[in-house]
C-alpha positions as CSV (number, residue, x, y, z in Angstrom):
1,X,4.3,8.2,-8.1
2,X,1.1,6.3,-8.6
3,X,0.2,3.2,-6.4
4,X,-2.7,1.1,-7.6
5,X,-4.3,-2.1,-6.3
6,X,-5.9,-4.0,-9.2
7,X,-9.5,-5.3,-8.9
8,X,-8.2,-8.9,-9.1
9,X,-6.8,-8.5,-5.7
10,X,-9.9,-7.0,-4.2
11,X,-11.9,-10.0,-5.7
12,X,-9.8,-12.2,-3.6
13,X,-9.6,-10.1,-0.5
14,X,-12.6,-7.6,-0.4
15,X,-12.0,-6.4,3.1
16,X,-8.3,-6.0,2.8
17,X,-6.5,-2.7,3.5
18,X,-3.0,-1.8,2.2
19,X,-1.5,1.0,4.4
20,X,1.1,3.0,2.6
21,X,3.8,5.4,3.7
22,X,6.1,7.6,1.6
23,X,9.4,8.8,3.0
24,X,11.3,11.4,0.9
25,X,14.9,12.6,1.6
26,X,16.2,10.0,4.1
27,X,19.9,9.0,4.8
28,X,19.6,5.3,5.0
29,X,23.5,4.8,5.4
30,X,24.6,2.3,7.9
31,X,26.2,3.8,10.8
32,X,28.0,1.1,13.0
33,X,27.9,3.4,15.9
34,X,24.1,3.0,15.8
35,X,24.2,-0.9,15.6
36,X,23.2,-1.0,19.3
37,X,20.3,1.1,18.9
38,X,18.8,-1.1,16.1
39,X,19.8,-4.3,17.7
40,X,17.8,-3.2,20.8
41,X,14.9,-2.0,18.6
42,X,14.8,-5.5,17.0
43,X,15.0,-7.3,20.3
44,X,12.1,-5.2,21.6
45,X,10.2,-6.1,18.6
46,X,11.0,-9.8,19.0
47,X,9.8,-9.7,22.6
48,X,6.5,-7.9,21.7
49,X,5.9,-10.6,19.0
50,X,5.3,-13.4,21.7
51,X,1.9,-11.8,22.2
52,X,1.0,-13.3,18.7
53,X,2.8,-16.8,19.1
54,X,1.3,-20.0,20.3
55,X,4.2,-21.1,22.7
56,X,3.5,-24.8,21.9
57,X,3.6,-24.4,18.1
58,X,3.9,-21.1,16.3
59,X,2.1,-22.4,13.3
60,X,-1.1,-22.8,15.3
61,X,-1.3,-19.2,16.1
62,X,-4.3,-17.5,14.5
63,X,-2.0,-14.7,13.2
64,X,0.0,-17.2,11.2
65,X,-3.1,-19.3,10.1
66,X,-4.9,-16.2,8.8
67,X,-2.0,-15.7,6.3
68,X,-1.7,-19.4,5.5
69,X,-5.4,-19.3,4.6
70,X,-4.9,-16.0,2.4
71,X,-2.2,-17.8,0.5
72,X,-4.5,-20.6,-0.4
73,X,-6.5,-18.1,-2.5
74,X,-4.0,-17.6,-5.3
75,X,-1.2,-19.4,-7.0
76,X,2.1,-19.7,-5.0
77,X,5.6,-21.0,-5.3
78,X,5.7,-24.2,-3.3
79,X,6.6,-23.4,0.4
80,X,6.0,-19.7,0.1
81,X,4.9,-18.2,3.4
82,X,3.9,-14.8,4.5
83,X,6.8,-12.6,5.5
84,X,5.3,-12.2,9.1
85,X,5.3,-15.9,9.5
86,X,9.1,-16.1,8.7
87,X,9.7,-13.4,11.3
88,X,7.6,-15.2,14.0
89,X,9.2,-18.5,13.2
90,X,12.6,-16.9,13.9
91,X,11.3,-15.5,17.2
92,X,9.8,-18.8,18.1
93,X,13.1,-20.6,17.5
94,X,15.0,-18.1,19.6
95,X,17.1,-16.8,16.7
96,X,18.7,-13.5,16.9
97,X,18.0,-10.5,14.6
98,X,20.9,-8.3,13.5
99,X,20.8,-4.7,11.8
100,X,20.6,-4.8,8.0
101,X,20.1,-1.1,7.3
102,X,18.1,1.5,9.2
103,X,14.7,1.6,7.3
104,X,14.6,-2.3,7.0
105,X,15.4,-2.5,10.7
106,X,12.7,0.0,11.6
107,X,10.0,-1.8,9.6
108,X,11.1,-5.3,10.7
109,X,10.8,-4.1,14.4
110,X,7.3,-2.8,13.7
111,X,6.3,-6.0,11.7
112,X,7.2,-8.2,14.7
113,X,5.5,-5.9,17.2
114,X,2.1,-6.0,15.4
115,X,2.4,-9.4,13.6
116,X,1.7,-7.9,10.3
117,X,3.7,-8.1,6.9
118,X,5.6,-5.0,6.2
119,X,7.8,-4.2,3.2
120,X,9.5,-1.4,1.4
121,X,10.8,-0.4,-2.0
122,X,13.2,2.3,-3.3
123,X,10.9,4.7,-5.1
124,X,13.7,5.8,-7.4
125,X,14.1,2.3,-8.9
126,X,10.4,1.8,-9.6
127,X,9.4,2.2,-13.2
128,X,6.0,3.8,-13.9
129,X,4.6,3.5,-10.4
130,X,3.9,0.4,-8.1
131,X,1.0,-1.8,-8.5
132,X,-0.4,-4.9,-6.5
133,X,-2.3,-7.4,-8.4
134,X,-2.5,-10.9,-10.1
135,X,0.4,-11.9,-12.2
136,X,-0.1,-12.7,-15.9
137,X,2.8,-15.1,-15.5
138,X,6.4,-14.7,-16.5
139,X,7.0,-11.2,-15.0
140,X,10.8,-11.0,-14.6
141,X,12.0,-11.2,-11.0
142,X,15.5,-11.6,-9.6
143,X,15.1,-12.4,-5.9
144,X,17.5,-11.1,-3.3
145,X,20.6,-13.2,-3.3
146,X,19.8,-15.0,-6.7
147,X,21.8,-15.1,-9.9
148,X,19.0,-16.0,-12.3
149,X,15.5,-15.0,-13.1
150,X,12.7,-16.5,-11.1
151,X,9.5,-15.2,-13.0
152,X,6.3,-14.9,-11.3
153,X,3.6,-17.6,-11.8
154,X,0.2,-17.0,-13.5
155,X,-2.4,-16.0,-11.0
156,X,0.2,-15.2,-8.3
157,X,-0.5,-12.0,-6.2
158,X,2.5,-9.7,-6.7
159,X,3.7,-6.1,-6.5
160,X,5.0,-5.1,-9.9
161,X,6.0,-2.1,-12.0
162,X,6.5,-1.7,-15.8
163,X,9.8,-3.6,-15.5
164,X,8.5,-6.7,-13.9
165,X,7.7,-8.2,-10.4
166,X,8.9,-6.3,-7.4
167,X,7.7,-8.7,-4.7
168,X,6.2,-12.1,-5.0
169,X,3.3,-13.7,-3.1
170,X,2.5,-10.4,-1.5
171,X,5.5,-9.7,0.7
172,X,7.1,-13.1,0.7
173,X,10.2,-12.5,-1.5
174,X,11.9,-9.2,-2.5
175,X,13.5,-8.3,-5.8
176,X,17.1,-7.0,-5.9
177,X,16.2,-4.4,-8.3
178,X,14.0,-2.2,-6.1
179,X,15.1,-3.3,-2.6
180,X,15.9,-0.8,0.0
181,X,19.7,-0.2,0.3
182,X,22.1,2.3,2.0
183,X,21.7,4.4,-1.2
184,X,17.9,4.8,-0.8
185,X,16.7,8.4,-0.5
186,X,13.0,8.0,-1.2
187,X,11.2,4.9,-0.1
188,X,7.5,3.6,-0.1
189,X,6.6,1.2,2.7
190,X,3.5,-1.0,2.9
191,X,1.7,-3.0,5.6
192,X,-0.8,-5.5,4.5
193,X,-4.2,-6.3,6.3
194,X,-6.7,-8.7,5.0
195,X,-9.5,-8.0,7.6
196,X,-10.8,-5.4,9.8
197,X,-8.9,-6.6,12.9
198,X,-5.6,-6.5,11.0
199,X,-6.4,-3.1,9.6
200,X,-6.9,-1.6,13.0
201,X,-3.4,-2.9,14.0
202,X,-1.9,-1.8,10.7
203,X,-3.0,1.8,11.3
204,X,-1.2,1.7,14.8
205,X,1.8,0.0,13.3
206,X,2.2,2.5,10.5
207,X,1.9,5.4,12.8
208,X,4.6,3.8,15.1
209,X,6.9,3.4,12.1
210,X,6.2,7.0,11.1
211,X,7.3,8.2,14.4
212,X,10.4,5.9,14.4
213,X,11.3,7.3,11.0
214,X,10.8,11.0,12.1
215,X,13.0,10.3,15.2
216,X,15.8,8.6,13.3
217,X,15.8,10.3,9.8
218,X,14.3,13.7,10.8
219,X,11.9,13.1,7.9
220,X,8.0,13.3,8.2
221,X,6.4,10.4,6.5
222,X,3.0,10.6,4.8
223,X,0.6,7.7,5.4
224,X,-2.2,6.7,3.0
225,X,-4.7,3.8,2.9
226,X,-5.9,1.8,-0.2
227,X,-9.0,-0.2,0.1
228,X,-11.7,-1.6,-2.3
229,X,-13.4,1.8,-2.4
230,X,-10.0,3.7,-3.0
231,X,-7.8,1.5,-5.0
232,X,-5.2,4.1,-6.3
233,X,-3.5,7.1,-5.1
234,X,-0.5,9.4,-5.9
235,X,2.3,9.6,-3.3
């Protein structure tokens, strides 16, 4: 499957890096006997997240502000925030994290641990590869939990395939169509970084995610990196 980042994205974020991992042949079935393992992993991720949180006001953290500034560079739905801000907000508020499904739990724990946006898609549900770029506007998008289409806005940065938007405003909102479920066998995971410091953390974070996936699923992931010099690849 081809993964491509359009030039329009690099025009906005020339120093960005998109770290990608493919996982093929996993069993993502929820096993309630493993709930304690995943709850502990999520709790540890939340504890590690405090390294990146301003204890007086989480929104003042540089790790939140970097993404707020990034979101000012393109058209967004009102109130849209980076996925990592949403996680850090929950940590700051002392809210609990509960298991969803194994792969989502793994990447959420890593996302919190390194204060970076992580996301994943079911490769079998993507049509014609995965791209990251600027929306033309009107790309079909059914958000998780929604009952009607919420199409992408013109100029919005989205992940998309030939059927429409896959994830809006970078990793803000996930589509039902390609989301990771218990039935997912083959997955593609991404960690976004918009500067060199984040990219360094992203490399470490993806390696940790690879190790966790290997330990739990018994499957060896393959890691790739996309940047302005290498904007497409086959996974």
